[in-house]
N, CA, C and O atoms as a printed pandas DataFrame, in Angstrom:
     atom_number atom_name residue_name chain_id  residue_number  x_coord  y_coord  z_coord
0              1         N          MET        A               1    6.340   -2.492   14.719
1              2        CA          MET        A               1    7.278   -2.285   13.656
2              3         C          MET        A               1    7.891   -2.084   11.655
3              4         O          MET        A               1    8.862   -2.429   10.982
4              5         N          ILE        A               2    6.846   -1.474   11.485
5              6        CA          ILE        A               2    7.016   -0.791    9.722
6              7         C          ILE        A               2    7.801   -1.563    9.379
7              8         O          ILE        A               2    8.604   -1.855   10.266
8              9         N          THR        A               3    7.993   -2.241    8.080
9             10        CA          THR        A               3    8.838   -2.947    7.946
10            11         C          THR        A               3    8.489   -2.141    6.242
11            12         O          THR        A               3    7.515   -1.409    6.067
12            13         N          ARG        A               4   10.062   -2.666    4.540
13            14        CA          ARG        A               4    9.184   -2.491    3.679
14            15         C          ARG        A               4    9.121   -3.121    2.892
15            16         O          ARG        A               4    9.220   -2.717    1.734
16            17         N          GLU        A               5    8.869   -4.767    3.313
17            18        CA          GLU        A               5    7.866   -5.307    2.840
18            19         C          GLU        A               5    6.988   -5.262    2.877
19            20         O          GLU        A               5    6.571   -5.884    1.899
20            21         N          MET        A               6    5.555   -4.576    3.884
21            22        CA          MET        A               6    5.125   -4.291    4.061
22            23         C          MET        A               6    4.301   -2.968    3.499
23            24         O          MET        A               6    3.088   -2.786    3.601
24            25         N          VAL        A               7    5.284   -2.082    2.873
25            26        CA          VAL        A               7    4.836   -0.984    2.771
26            27         C          VAL        A               7    4.489   -1.466    1.440
27            28         O          VAL        A               7    3.396   -1.219    0.932
28            29         N          TYR        A               8    5.799   -2.450    0.613
29            30        CA          TYR        A               8    5.761   -2.391   -0.601
30            31         C          TYR        A               8    4.416   -3.605   -1.155
31            32         O          TYR        A               8    3.948   -3.701   -2.290
32            33         N          GLY        A               9    3.970   -4.600    0.364
33            34        CA          GLY        A               9    3.072   -5.977   -0.704
34            35         C          GLY        A               9    1.831   -4.470   -0.762
35            36         O          GLY        A               9    0.781   -4.580   -1.395
36            37         N          LEU        A              10    2.221   -3.067    0.048
37            38        CA          LEU        A              10    0.768   -2.320    0.043
38            39         C          LEU        A              10    0.926   -2.226   -1.214
39            40         O          LEU        A              10    0.451   -2.983   -2.061
40            41         N          SER        A              11    1.566   -1.337   -1.379
41            42        CA          SER        A              11    2.392    0.240   -2.890
42            43         C          SER        A              11    1.344   -0.719   -3.935
43            44         O          SER        A              11    0.382   -0.309   -4.585
44            45         N          GLU        A              12    1.992   -2.396   -3.832
45            46        CA          GLU        A              12    1.556   -3.791   -5.111
46            47         C          GLU        A              12    0.457   -4.191   -4.872
47            48         O          GLU        A              12    0.199   -5.145   -5.605
48            49         N          SER        A              13   -0.452   -3.910   -4.111
49            50        CA          SER        A              13   -1.859   -4.142   -4.297
50            51         C          SER        A              13   -2.124   -3.416   -4.433
51            52         O          SER        A              13   -3.245   -3.441   -4.940
52            53         N          LEU        A              14   -1.468   -1.783   -4.170
53            54        CA          LEU        A              14   -2.698   -1.134   -4.962
54            55         C          LEU        A              14   -2.686   -0.211   -6.600
55            56         O          LEU        A              14   -3.411    0.659   -7.083
56            57         N          ASP        A              15   -1.483   -0.936   -7.061
57            58        CA          ASP        A              15   -0.744   -1.143   -8.448
58            59         C          ASP        A              15   -0.094   -1.805   -8.807
59            60         O          ASP        A              15    1.019   -1.863   -9.330
60            61         N          SER        A              16   -0.873   -2.396   -8.494
61            62        CA          SER        A              16    1.624   -3.880   -9.363
62            63         C          SER        A              16    0.944   -3.559  -10.564
63            64         O          SER        A              16   -0.227   -3.497  -10.192
64            65         N          GLN        A              17    0.960   -3.385  -11.436
65            66        CA          GLN        A              17    1.686   -3.258  -12.704
66            67         C          GLN        A              17    2.686   -1.555  -12.757
67            68         O          GLN        A              17    3.798   -1.492  -13.282
68            69         N          HIS        A              18    2.163   -0.643  -12.271
69            70        CA          HIS        A              18    3.041    0.681  -11.355
70            71         C          HIS        A              18    3.802    0.925  -11.547
71            72         O          HIS        A              18    4.407    1.637  -12.348
72            73         N          GLN        A              19    4.053   -0.156  -10.160
73            74        CA          GLN        A              19    5.437   -0.102   -9.621
74            75         C          GLN        A              19    6.005   -1.231   -8.815
75            76         O          GLN        A              19    6.470   -1.408   -7.689
76            77         N          GLY        A              20    5.852   -1.648   -9.478
77            78        CA          GLY        A              20    6.335   -3.568  -10.068
78            79         C          GLY        A              20    7.817   -2.511  -11.832
79            80         O          GLY        A              20    8.606   -3.031  -12.621
80            81         N          ILE        A              21    7.525   -1.436  -11.661
81            82        CA          ILE        A              21    8.062   -0.344  -12.625
82            83         C          ILE        A              21    8.979    0.553  -12.056
83            84         O          ILE        A              21   10.188    0.390  -11.894
84            85         N          GLN        A              22    8.354    1.412  -11.800
85            86        CA          GLN        A              22    8.762    2.625  -11.079
86            87         C          GLN        A              22    9.184    2.312   -9.853
87            88         O          GLN        A              22   10.348    2.617   -9.595
88            89         N          TRP        A              23    8.324    1.599   -8.736
89            90        CA          TRP        A              23    9.311    1.272   -6.830
90            91         C          TRP        A              23    9.495   -0.059   -6.313
91            92         O          TRP        A              23    8.957   -0.803   -5.493
92            93         N          PRO        A              24   10.929   -0.073   -7.494
93            94        CA          PRO        A              24   11.030   -1.343   -7.196
94            95         C          PRO        A              24   11.871   -1.115   -5.309
95            96         O          PRO        A              24   12.392   -2.048   -4.697
96            97         N          ASP        A              25   11.810   -0.291   -5.011
97            98        CA          ASP        A              25   12.934    0.010   -3.429
98            99         C          ASP        A              25   11.815    0.750   -3.316
99           100         O          ASP        A              25   11.321    1.583   -4.075
100          101         N          PRO        A              26   11.481    0.334   -2.263
101          102        CA          PRO        A              26   10.138    1.836   -1.704
102          103         C          PRO        A              26   11.377    2.801   -0.387
103          104         O          PRO        A              26   11.493    4.005   -0.613
104          105         N          ILE        A              27   11.878    2.446    0.378
105          106        CA          ILE        A              27   12.731    3.820    0.760
106          107         C          ILE        A              27   13.317    4.911   -0.131
107          108         O          ILE        A              27   13.595    5.975    0.422
108          109         N          LYS        A              28   13.575    4.766   -1.636
109          110        CA          LYS        A              28   13.758    5.640   -3.238
110          111         C          LYS        A              28   12.084    5.950   -3.819
111          112         O          LYS        A              28   11.597    6.480   -4.818
112          113         N          TRP        A              29   11.506    5.226   -2.450
113          114        CA          TRP        A              29   10.371    5.702   -3.530
114          115         C          TRP        A              29   10.090    7.283   -3.454
115          116         O          TRP        A              29    9.434    7.536   -4.465
116          117         N          ASP        A              30   10.321    8.660   -2.588
117          118        CA          ASP        A              30   10.525    9.340   -2.225
118          119         C          ASP        A              30   10.900    9.731   -1.000
119          120         O          ASP        A              30   10.198    9.952   -0.013
120          121         N          GLY        A              31   11.725    9.780   -1.099
121          122        CA          GLY        A              31   12.343    9.187    0.094
122          123         C          GLY        A              31   11.740    9.923    1.449
123          124         O          GLY        A              31   12.539   10.405    2.252
124          125         N          ARG        A              32    9.924   10.023    1.753
125          126        CA          ARG        A              32   10.018   10.083    2.975
126          127         C          ARG        A              32   10.160    8.382    4.025
127          128         O          ARG        A              32   10.499    7.257    3.656
128          129         N          PRO        A              33    9.645    9.004    5.649
129          130        CA          PRO        A              33   10.306    7.791    6.531
130          131         C          PRO        A              33    8.726    6.331    6.417
131          132         O          PRO        A              33    7.507    6.190    6.521
132          133         N          LEU        A              34    9.792    5.736    6.187
133          134        CA          LEU        A              34    8.321    4.463    6.015
134          135         C          LEU        A              34    7.182    3.951    6.285
135          136         O          LEU        A              34    6.643    2.873    6.036
136          137         N          ARG        A              35    6.675    5.603    7.252
137          138        CA          ARG        A              35    5.813    5.581    8.197
138          139         C          ARG        A              35    5.213    6.258    7.704
139          140         O          ARG        A              35    4.009    6.093    7.900
140          141         N          LYS        A              36    5.653    7.522    6.697
141          142        CA          LYS        A              36    4.965    8.451    6.265
142          143         C          LYS        A              36    3.905    7.418    5.525
143          144         O          LYS        A              36    2.736    7.225    5.858
144          145         N          GLN        A              37    4.841    6.624    4.110
145          146        CA          GLN        A              37    4.981    5.953    2.634
146          147         C          GLN        A              37    3.559    5.204    3.483
147          148         O          GLN        A              37    2.368    5.493    3.368
148          149         N          ALA        A              38    3.984    4.532    4.038
149          150        CA          ALA        A              38    2.588    3.760    4.984
150          151         C          ALA        A              38    1.137    4.375    4.855
151          152         O          ALA        A              38    0.165    4.148    4.133
152          153         N          GLU        A              39    1.458    5.348    5.988
153          154        CA          GLU        A              39   -0.239    6.235    6.212
154          155         C          GLU        A              39   -0.709    6.509    5.155
155          156         O          GLU        A              39   -1.889    6.300    4.871
156          157         N          GLY        A              40    0.883    7.486    3.712
157          158        CA          GLY        A              40   -0.380    7.644    2.427
158          159         C          GLY        A              40   -0.767    6.562    2.088
159          160         O          GLY        A              40   -1.846    6.476    1.501
160          161         N          LEU        A              41   -0.019    5.462    2.352
161          162        CA          LEU        A              41   -0.735    3.939    0.852
162          163         C          LEU        A              41   -2.101    3.682    2.061
163          164         O          LEU        A              41   -3.296    3.426    1.915
164          165         N          LEU        A              42   -1.499    3.830    2.888
165          166        CA          LEU        A              42   -3.328    3.710    3.988
166          167         C          LEU        A              42   -4.487    4.387    2.970
167          168         O          LEU        A              42   -5.337    3.868    2.246
168          169         N          VAL        A              43   -4.110    5.850    3.265
169          170        CA          VAL        A              43   -5.344    6.156    2.589
170          171         C          VAL        A              43   -5.768    6.069    1.368
171          172         O          VAL        A              43   -6.877    6.425    0.970
172          173         N          LEU        A              44   -5.036    5.668    0.834
173          174        CA          LEU        A              44   -5.352    4.828   -1.191
174          175         C          LEU        A              44   -6.009    3.795   -1.437
175          176         O          LEU        A              44   -6.603    3.562   -2.489
176          177         N          ALA        A              45   -5.902    2.580    0.248
177          178        CA          ALA        A              45   -6.658    1.609    0.223
178          179         C          ALA        A              45   -7.472    2.106    0.543
179          180         O          ALA        A              45   -7.699    2.906   -0.365
180          181         N          ASP        A              46   -7.946    2.192    1.037
181          182        CA          ASP        A              46   -9.410    3.304    2.180
182          183         C          ASP        A              46   -9.519    3.691    0.785
183          184         O          ASP        A              46   -9.497    2.718    0.031
184          185         N          ALA        A              47   -9.608    4.602    0.326
185          186        CA          ALA        A              47  -10.668    4.910   -0.865
186          187         C          ALA        A              47  -10.508    3.969   -2.032
187          188         O          ALA        A              47  -11.294    4.029   -2.978
188          189         N          GLN        A              48   -9.566    3.146   -2.001
189          190        CA          GLN        A              48  -10.497    2.101   -3.064
190          191         C          GLN        A              48  -11.627    1.174   -1.778
191          192         O          GLN        A              48  -12.846    1.006   -1.766
192          193         N          LEU        A              49  -11.122    0.974   -1.335
193          194        CA          LEU        A              49  -12.010   -0.114   -0.725
194          195         C          LEU        A              49  -13.674    1.211    0.144
195          196         O          LEU        A              49  -14.781    0.688    0.273
196          197         N          ASP        A              50  -13.605    1.740    0.295
197          198        CA          ASP        A              50  -14.775    2.349    0.470
198          199         C          ASP        A              50  -15.683    3.141   -0.690
199          200         O          ASP        A              50  -16.480    4.060   -0.873
200          201         N          GLY        A              51  -14.761    1.812   -1.475
201          202        CA          GLY        A              51  -14.900    2.208   -2.769
202          203         C          GLY        A              51  -15.420    3.682   -2.953
203          204         O          GLY        A              51  -16.299    4.150   -2.229
204          205         N          LEU        A              52  -14.802    4.397   -3.996
205          206        CA          LEU        A              52  -13.963    5.481   -4.099
206          207         C          LEU        A              52  -13.991    5.389   -5.283
207          208         O          LEU        A              52  -14.499    5.890   -6.286
208          209         N          ILE        A              53  -13.203    4.490   -4.892
209          210        CA          ILE        A              53  -12.234    4.010   -6.789
210          211         C          ILE        A              53  -12.112    2.505   -6.585
211          212         O          ILE        A              53  -11.501    1.838   -5.751
212          213         N          ILE        A              54  -12.957    2.161   -7.703
213          214        CA          ILE        A              54  -13.801    0.787   -7.927
214          215         C          ILE        A              54  -12.636   -0.524   -7.957
215          216         O          ILE        A              54  -12.180   -0.874   -9.046
216          217         N          PRO        A              55  -12.275   -1.095   -6.890
217          218        CA          PRO        A              55  -11.463   -2.325   -6.708
218          219         C          PRO        A              55  -11.941   -3.216   -7.768
219          220         O          PRO        A              55  -13.169   -3.255   -7.840
220          221         N          ASP        A              56  -11.193   -4.071   -8.759
221          222        CA          ASP        A              56  -11.205   -5.797   -9.420
222          223         C          ASP        A              56  -11.161   -6.214   -7.654
223          224         O          ASP        A              56  -10.538   -5.700   -6.725
224          225         N          SER        A              57  -12.472   -7.799   -7.732
225          226        CA          SER        A              57  -12.418   -8.134   -6.624
226          227         C          SER        A              57  -11.484   -8.672   -5.928
227          228         O          SER        A              57  -11.262   -8.341   -4.763
228          229         N          GLY        A              58  -10.782   -9.628   -6.603
229          230        CA          GLY        A              58  -10.082  -10.313   -6.890
230          231         C          GLY        A              58   -8.496   -9.292   -6.246
231          232         O          GLY        A              58   -7.444   -9.721   -5.772
232          233         N          VAL        A              59   -8.917   -7.975   -6.485
233          234        CA          VAL        A              59   -7.372   -6.862   -6.268
234          235         C          VAL        A              59   -8.123   -6.428   -5.374
235          236         O          VAL        A              59   -7.156   -5.915   -4.810
236          237         N          GLU        A              60   -9.314   -6.041   -4.439
237          238        CA          GLU        A              60   -9.954   -5.929   -3.223
238          239         C          GLU        A              60   -8.865   -6.753   -1.865
239          240         O          GLU        A              60   -7.976   -6.338   -1.122
240          241         N          ALA        A              61   -9.621   -8.246   -2.114
241          242        CA          ALA        A              61   -8.890   -8.703   -1.294
242          243         C          ALA        A              61   -7.297   -8.631   -0.033
243          244         O          ALA        A              61   -6.869   -8.725    1.118
244          245         N          ARG        A              62   -6.886   -8.252   -2.276
245          246        CA          ARG        A              62   -4.895   -8.389   -1.179
246          247         C          ARG        A              62   -5.148   -7.029   -1.237
247          248         O          ARG        A              62   -4.096   -6.662   -0.714
248          249         N          ILE        A              63   -5.657   -6.152   -1.439
249          250        CA          ILE        A              63   -5.547   -4.332   -0.702
250          251         C          ILE        A              63   -6.110   -4.530    0.681
251          252         O          ILE        A              63   -5.939   -3.783    1.644
252          253         N          ARG        A              64   -6.486   -5.134    0.657
253          254        CA          ARG        A              64   -7.348   -5.189    2.627
254          255         C          ARG        A              64   -6.338   -6.053    3.317
255          256         O          ARG        A              64   -6.128   -5.947    4.525
256          257         N          SER        A              65   -5.462   -7.253    2.236
257          258        CA          SER        A              65   -5.377   -8.113    3.625
258          259         C          SER        A              65   -3.436   -7.305    3.881
259          260         O          SER        A              65   -2.544   -7.711    4.626
260          261         N          ALA        A              66   -3.434   -5.953    2.789
261          262        CA          ALA        A              66   -2.120   -5.500    2.912
262          263         C          ALA        A              66   -2.377   -4.725    3.556
263          264         O          ALA        A              66   -1.771   -4.827    4.623
264          265         N          ALA        A              67   -3.225   -3.631    3.486
265          266        CA          ALA        A              67   -3.661   -2.868    4.598
266          267         C          ALA        A              67   -3.656   -3.134    5.832
267          268         O          ALA        A              67   -3.072   -2.522    6.727
268          269         N          ASP        A              68   -4.619   -4.498    5.938
269          270        CA          ASP        A              68   -4.684   -4.922    8.161
270          271         C          ASP        A              68   -3.119   -5.234    8.350
271          272         O          ASP        A              68   -2.580   -5.289    9.456
272          273         N          LEU        A              69   -2.424   -5.444    7.057
273          274        CA          LEU        A              69   -0.307   -5.351    8.107
274          275         C          LEU        A              69   -0.002   -4.439    8.443
275          276         O          LEU        A              69    0.078   -4.055    9.610
276          277         N          VAL        A              70    0.288   -3.768    7.287
277          278        CA          VAL        A              70   -0.012   -1.759    7.325
278          279         C          VAL        A              70   -0.782   -1.424    9.180
279          280         O          VAL        A              70   -0.334   -1.607   10.312
280          281         N          ARG        A              71   -1.339   -1.191    8.950
281          282        CA          ARG        A              71   -3.082   -0.375    9.547
282          283         C          ARG        A              71   -2.104   -0.623   11.326
283          284         O          ARG        A              71   -1.488    0.169   12.039
284          285         N          VAL        A              72   -2.323   -1.686   11.408
285          286        CA          VAL        A              72   -1.579   -2.643   13.216
286          287         C          VAL        A              72   -0.490   -1.566   14.001
287          288         O          VAL        A              72   -0.399   -0.942   15.058
288          289         N          GLU        A              73    0.647   -1.912   12.087
289          290        CA          GLU        A              73    1.435   -1.063   12.910
290          291         C          GLU        A              73    0.916    0.209   13.160
291          292         O          GLU        A              73    0.631    0.722   14.242
292          293         N          THR        A              74    0.799    0.812   11.623
293          294        CA          THR        A              74    1.114    2.575   12.140
294          295         C          THR        A              74   -0.168    2.911   13.568
295          296         O          THR        A              74    0.321    3.730   14.346
296          297         N          ALA        A              75   -1.090    2.619   13.850
297          298        CA          ALA        A              75   -1.732    2.891   14.437
298          299         C          ALA        A              75   -1.350    3.053   16.306
299          300         O          ALA        A              75   -2.228    3.421   17.086
C-alpha cells in the first residue's frame, strides 16, 4: 500500500529544498490520488537515475532508496 510518507519521501529525495516549502502535505500537492502522484514521481526519479538529469552522488542514493520503496507498491 502506498502511503503519504512514501510519496513524500520520494518527493523530498528529488527536491528537498523546493518540496519542504511548497509541498508539506502530499495529498494537497495537486489533488491526484497517491498512486498517480507516486507514478509521476517515479518518472522523475528514473530520469535522474538514468542520468538524464545528473544528481549529486549523495542525492542519488536517497532517490534510489525512496524510489525502490514506492516502486514495489506501484507494481
